[in-house]
C-alpha positions as CSV (number, residue, x, y, z in Angstrom):
1,Q,92.6,100.7,116.6
2,V,94.6,98.5,114.3
3,Q,94.6,99.8,110.7
4,L,96.4,98.5,107.6
5,V,96.4,100.4,104.4
6,E,97.8,98.8,101.2
7,S,98.9,100.7,98.1
8,G,100.9,100.2,95.0
9,G,98.7,97.9,92.9
10,G,97.9,98.5,89.3
11,L,98.1,97.1,85.7
12,V,101.4,95.7,84.6
13,Q,102.5,93.7,81.6
14,P,103.8,90.1,82.0
15,G,107.4,90.2,83.1
16,G,107.0,93.5,84.8
17,S,107.4,94.6,88.4
18,L,105.4,96.2,91.1
19,R,106.0,97.1,94.8
20,L,103.2,96.9,97.2
21,S,103.2,98.8,100.5
22,C,101.2,98.2,103.6
23,T,101.3,101.0,106.3
24,A,100.2,100.0,109.8
25,S,99.0,101.8,112.8
26,G,97.4,101.1,116.1
27,F,100.0,98.6,117.4
28,T,103.7,98.4,118.0
29,F,104.8,97.4,114.5
30,S,108.2,96.1,115.4
31,R,106.8,93.4,117.7
32,Y,104.6,91.7,115.1
33,A,105.0,89.4,112.2
34,M,103.3,90.5,109.0
35,S,102.0,88.7,106.0
36,W,100.7,89.2,102.4
37,Y,97.8,87.3,101.0
38,R,96.1,87.4,97.7
39,Q,92.7,86.4,96.3
40,A,91.9,85.8,92.7
41,P,88.4,85.8,91.3
42,G,86.6,82.6,92.2
43,K,89.5,81.3,94.3
44,E,90.2,81.2,98.0
45,R,92.5,83.7,99.7
46,E,96.0,82.3,99.8
47,L,99.2,83.1,101.7
48,V,101.8,84.7,99.5
49,A,104.6,85.7,101.9
50,G,105.3,86.2,105.6
51,I,108.0,88.0,107.7
52,T,108.8,87.8,111.3
53,N,108.7,90.7,113.7
54,T,112.4,91.4,113.4
55,G,112.4,90.7,109.7
56,G,115.0,88.0,110.2
57,L,112.9,85.2,108.7
58,T,110.7,85.1,105.7
59,N,108.6,82.5,104.0
60,Y,107.0,82.3,100.5
61,A,104.4,80.4,98.6
62,N,106.1,78.0,96.1
63,S,104.4,79.9,93.3
64,V,106.2,83.1,94.1
65,K,109.6,81.9,95.4
66,G,112.5,83.6,93.6
67,R,110.2,86.3,92.2
68,F,108.7,88.1,95.2
69,T,110.4,89.6,98.2
70,I,108.8,90.7,101.5
71,S,110.5,93.2,103.7
72,K,109.6,95.6,106.5
73,D,110.7,99.1,107.6
74,P,110.0,99.7,111.3
75,A,110.8,103.4,110.9
76,K,107.9,103.7,108.5
77,N,105.6,101.1,110.1
78,T,105.4,99.6,106.6
79,V,105.7,96.1,105.1
80,Y,106.5,95.8,101.4
81,L,106.1,93.1,98.7
82,Q,108.4,93.5,95.8
83,M,107.0,91.5,92.9
84,N,109.2,90.8,89.9
85,S,108.7,88.7,86.7
86,L,105.0,89.0,87.1
87,K,102.7,86.5,85.4
88,P,99.0,86.6,84.5
89,E,98.3,84.1,87.2
90,D,99.5,86.7,89.8
91,T,96.4,88.7,89.0
92,A,94.5,89.1,92.3
93,V,93.6,91.5,95.1
94,Y,96.5,91.6,97.5
95,Y,96.0,92.0,101.3
96,C,98.3,92.5,104.2
97,K,97.5,90.9,107.5
98,V,98.6,91.1,111.1
99,V,97.5,88.9,114.0
100,Y,97.1,91.2,117.0
101,A,95.6,90.1,120.3
102,R,94.6,86.8,118.8
103,S,92.5,88.5,116.1
104,D,93.2,88.8,112.3
105,Y,93.3,92.3,110.9
106,W,93.3,92.9,107.2
107,G,93.8,95.9,105.0
108,Q,91.3,96.9,102.3
109,G,93.3,95.2,99.5
110,T,95.0,96.5,96.4
111,Q,94.3,95.2,92.9
112,V,97.1,93.7,90.8
113,T,96.4,92.9,87.2
114,V,99.0,91.3,85.0
115,S,98.0,91.5,81.4
116,S,99.3,92.5,78.0
């Protein structure tokens, strides 16, 4: 079965960096686009970044362009989200997602808190 496991969240000061990881299993990783979402308290879940199956194309929410970078490593079945210049408004639970067999699969999420 499809499984996504996120890691790498934590508490960081404004201006700091974190790298999130999402390790996938249960499907052929190299054939599927992946994406990162986030959900802050009291807000809807929003798309942060996406990457195509080959990794050749990426897209980002305007709020994170120039600060976040999504990448994937097929050898490790892992998609990453490098987050730099973090701001308090980046505080949220971050989830990775894959659309497999027309269904959305989500990880359990990892908490990112940006605070001094």
